[in-house]
N, C-alpha and C positions, 0 to 999 in steps of 0.2 A: 602195636606198641612192642609186643614181645619179639616180633620179627625184626624190628629196628635194632634191638639189642642182641639179637642172636649172633654168635660168632660167625664171621664171614670166612668161609673156607673155599677159595676159588678152585676151580677144576685145574688139575695139573697140566692138562693139555692146553688149556687157555693161557696159562702162564708161559708155557714153552712157545706157543704161537706168538705171544707178545714179544718174548725175548728174541726170537728169530726175526720178527719184523723189525725190531730195533737194530739188530746187527746187520740186516740186509742193506740198510741205507748207508752203513759205514763201508761195506765192502763191495757195493754195487759197481763203482767205477773200475775196480781191479778185476772183478768177475767178467765184466763186459770186454775188457781189454784182453783177457786170457782166451775167452771163447770166441769173440767176434773180431778181435784184432784192432779195436779202437776203444777209446775211453771218453767219458763225458767230462772233458777238461773244464768246460765252461760251467758245469754244474757240480764239480767236485766239492767245492767249499760249502755249497748249499746242502748237498747230501750229507756231508760230514756233520754240519750243524744239526740237520734233521735227525741223524742217527744218535748224536750225543743227547739231544733233547728228548728223543724217544726213550733212551735208556734211563735218563734222569726221571722221566715221568713214570716209567715202570718201577723204579726203585721207590719213588714216593708212594705209588699205589700199594706196594708191598708193606711199607711202613704204616700206611693208613689202615690197611686191613688188620695188621697186627695190633694196632691201637684199639680198633673197634672190637677185636676179639677179647681184649682184656677188661672191658667195661663191666661194672657191677650190674648184675641182671635184675630187672624189675621183679622177678620171682622171689628174690631174696630181699626185697624192700623191707626196711625196718628191722633187719636181723641184728641182734646184739652179739658182739664178739669181744673177746679179750685179745688184745693185739700188742705187739712190740712195735713202738712208734719211734721214728727218728725224724726230728723237725728238719724240714728241707727248704725252709724259706724264712725270711724275716717275718715276725709276727705283726699283726695289724689289728688295731682296735676298731670294733664296730659297735658303738654304744658302750655297753658294759662287757660285751663279749670279746673274746680273743679268737682270731682266725689265723690259720697258717696251713701251708701245704706240708705233707709228711709222707715218708715212705713207711708203709704199714705192712707188717707181717702178721697175718691172722693165725693165732695159736689155737683158739677154740671158737666155735665148734669144730670137730674133727673133719667134718665134710667140706669145710672151706679153708683148707690149708693153702694159702697163696700169699704172694707179695704184690702189692699194688700201691699206687700213689693217690692219696685222697686229700680233699680240702676239709680240714677239721675245724669245727667251731666249738669253743669252750665258753659256755655262758657264765659259769662261776669259776674263773681261774683261781689258783692259789695265790697266796701273798707273794711268793717268788714264782712268777709265771715261767712257762717254757721259753727257752731261748734257742736260737739257731744252732743246730748240730747236736743238741741234747737227745738222750734216749730215755723214753718213758714206757711204762706199761699202763695202758688205759682201757677202760670199759667203754666201748663205742657202739653207737647205733648207726648203722651204715645204710645209705639210700642211694639210688641212682640219680644222676643229674636230672633236673626238672626240664620238662618239655617247654618249648616256646608256644604258648597258646595265642598270643596276640601278634598280628602281623607287624613287622618292623619294630617289635619289642626286643627286650634283652633275651638273648639266646644262651642259656646256661650250658646246654649241650655243646654248642659250638665253642664257647670259651673253654670248657673243660677239655674238649678234644684238642684245641690249639695248645693248651698248657700241659697236655699229657697227664690229665687227671682222670682217674677211672671212676670216681664217685665222690659223694659227700658223706661226712660223718659228724656226729655230735657226741661230745664227751658226757657220759652220764655220771651223776654223783655216786661214788663208790669208794670203799676203803682199799680197793685194788689199785687205784690211781696213785702212782708214785714214780719218782725220778729214779732211773736205773744207772745212768752215767752222764757225766758232764761232757761238754763239747771238747773234742780233741784237737781242733785246729782246722785251718782251711780258710779260703777266701770268704765264704759266707759267715764264718765265725768272726773273722776280722771286721767285716762290715757291721755285724751286731755289736762288737766291742766298741768300735768307733762311734756308732750311733748312741750307745749307752753312755759313753764318755761325754759326748756333746750334751746330752740331756742332763747329766749330773752337774756339768759345769755351768749351765745356764739356769737361772732361777725361774724365769717366766716360762710357763709350760708351752704356750703358743710359739714363743720365739725359739725355744729349744726344739720343738717339732719342725719348725721351718729350717733351722740351721742343720739339723740331722738330714732333712730331705735334700738340701743343697750340697751337703758334704758327701753322702754316700747313697743318696737316692732312697733313704728310709722314710717314706711318707706315711707310714702306718699310724703315727701318732698325730697327724694333722687332723684337726677337728672339722666337723661338717660346716661350722660357721666360717672357718678359714677358707674352705673350698668354695663356699658361696661368695665370699668376698673376692677371691681370686677370679671366679667366673664372672662376676659383675664388672670388675675392673679390667678384664681381659688379660690377666697376668698368670693364668694357670700354667702356660708353657714355660714360664720362668722358674716355677717351683720344681717341676719334674726335670731332672737333668736331661738335656737334649744336646743336639749337635752344637748349639751355640756355646754351651758351657765347655764342652770338650775342645772345640776350636780355640776358644779364648785361653784355656789352660795350655794348649799346645803352643800358641804364639808367645805366651809369657815365658815358657821354658825355652823356646827357640831364641827369644830376645836375650835372655840371660846367657844362653850358650854363645851367641854372637859377641856379647860384651866380654865374656871370659876368653873367647878366641882372640879378640883384639889385644888383650893384655897378656897373652901367653906367647912368647917368642917361639917356644917349641912347637906349638900347634900351628902357627902361621906358616911355618916352613914345611910341615908334613901333611896337612890335610886342608882341603878347601873349606871355607867358612860355612857355606850352605850345607855341605855334606855333614859337617860337625853339628850344625843346628838341627838337621833332620834326624841324625842318629840319637839325639836326646829328646827332641820334641815329639816325634811319633811314638816311641816307647812310653813317654810320659802320658800322652793322650790315651794310649791303649790301657795303661795302668789305671788311669782315672775312670775310663769307661768300664773296666772290670769292677772297680770299687762301686760304681754307680749301678751295677746290676747287668751291664752289657745288653741293654735293650736295643730295639731295632734302630732308633735314631742315632744312638751312639755307635752301633756297628757300622752304619752307613758313613758316619763322619770319619771314623778311624780309617776305613778302607779308602775313602776319597783323599784324605790327608796323606796316607801312605803312597798312593799312586801319584799324587801331585808332587810330593817331595822326591820321588824316584825319577820322575820325568823332568823336573825342573833343572837339575844340574846337567843333564844330557843336552839341553838346548833344543830338544825335539818339539815339533809342533804337535799339540794334542787337543782333541775336541773335548769340551766339558761334558757333553752328553755321553761320550765314550767312557769317561771316568765314572759318571753316574751309572752307566750300564754295568761296568765292572763291579761297582759297589752292590748293585742289585743282585748280580749272580752270586757274589760272595755271601751276602745276607741269606739268600735262599739255600746256599750250600750249608751254612751254619744251622739254619732251622728251616726245614722244608715246609713247615706249616705257618711260616711268618705271614704268608699272603692272606691268612684268615683273620689277621689283626687289622683293625681300622687304622692303627698307628703306622702300619706299613705303607698303606696307600697315601695317607696324609703326608708322611715324611718324604716319600719319593716324588709324589705329584707336586708338592710345594717346592721342592728343590728344582724339579724340572721347569716349573713356571718361573722361578727366579732366574734360572740360567737362560731360558728363552727370552725373558724380558730384558735381561742384561745384554745379550748378544744382539737383539733387535735394536736396542737403543744405540749400541756401538755402530751398527750399520747405518742408522739414520743420521748420526752425527758425522760419519765419514762421508755420506752422500751430500749433506748440507755444506760441508767444507770444500767440496770439490767444485771447481768453476767450469770444468769441462768433463764430458762423459769419458770415463776411463773404464776399460773392461777390468772389473775387480775380480779377484779370485773368489772362488766359492768359499763361504764361511763354513768351515767343517763343523763348527759347534752346533749348527742347526740340524744336524742329522747324525743319528747313531748308526752303527753298522747293522745291516739287516740280519746277520748271523747272530749277533747278541740279542736283538729283539725277538728273534724266532724262538730261541731257547727260553728267554724270560716269559714270553707269551704262553708257551706250552706249560711251563712250570706253574705259572700263576693262574692258568685257566680255570681250575676248580672254583675259585672265589671271585676273581676280579677280571676275568677275561674281557667282559664288555667294557668295563672302565678303561682297561689298558688299551683295547683296540681304539676306543674313542680318542684317547690322548695320543696314540700313535699316529692316527690319521690326521688329527688336528695340528699337532705340533712337530712331529718327527718324520713326516712323510717325505716324498721326493721333491720337496720345495728347495729352490736355490735362492738364497737371500743375496740380493744385489744392492 
């Protein structure tokens, strides 16, 4: 147990060897050409993709090692500390307790002066509870994330590592607990204010919690009974803001932009209608996704909408799976630990299945309508570029490599749909 939480300090020579191995794939074609007079033209793109993927994997490894080195040690389990706390998330009701993530600077004891990010639980919160962005001084009892004792059970260590949380803390009753400063502003504070405004405007508590969740993704006040109802009726995905909500909002803004463009003589002569609609729809979708917390499904949707809107005015042919691959790479660039989330796999695999089913249905209808055998062109949507999937597979390998390889071989292999 102690070895698991011990800070991992890799050997410097090992890191140098990994870096050189990553760079060698990038420069191998040019080195061969200089020293041997020829280059691997047919493998240049593959080696370039391999080098980029190796460098990305090396960077993710360094970030992961840094996160592991910052975790709260089991040797300090149950230590009481006085800390300066800044609320770093929306608060969530768990029964009578209040939970939130916070940036914590330990002031005492003197042997533990450090800054870390903790999941804090306040079992008896004050009448005016903490809000996002506020600064407090609290007496905390800090513990390490719990181990996963049951196979296939909830893994708190994995969740905390994914969310960059270094431990768990409980607020102890004390006269030292007090608010030091109110929130100064920012996107998180804006989400908190909008959610609070919705709750104040709606009398019914359950309805207010639902409206706040649909507006800014603040589902912390949704009761357990409501979640059970949503689970039984199969409508849980409609409550949490997903790609469907972002896409619908984008299309509404784009439709309004098209209507405004038709009624404005100045715009009709200066800018294309679809470009004008995209210039308003995509930023609107991005803004709504940010207000909703910018989770993995909303990230994927915003990137796919942006790529689709950019390619549409150009009239170029593009494969839906290539657009999905670009979204996958961008999401992993935003958060390299996104592959540790089950929502990551559900979001992308579900979208891949929808695209695959849609393209297969198109090909079947085209074949049924044809009265004679015509050599049809290859449907590019059935296959994503190997370079993109190589990088994604290496980046995703720590968590879902087996799942990804299965989907790759089943759906996106070297098949040609005719």
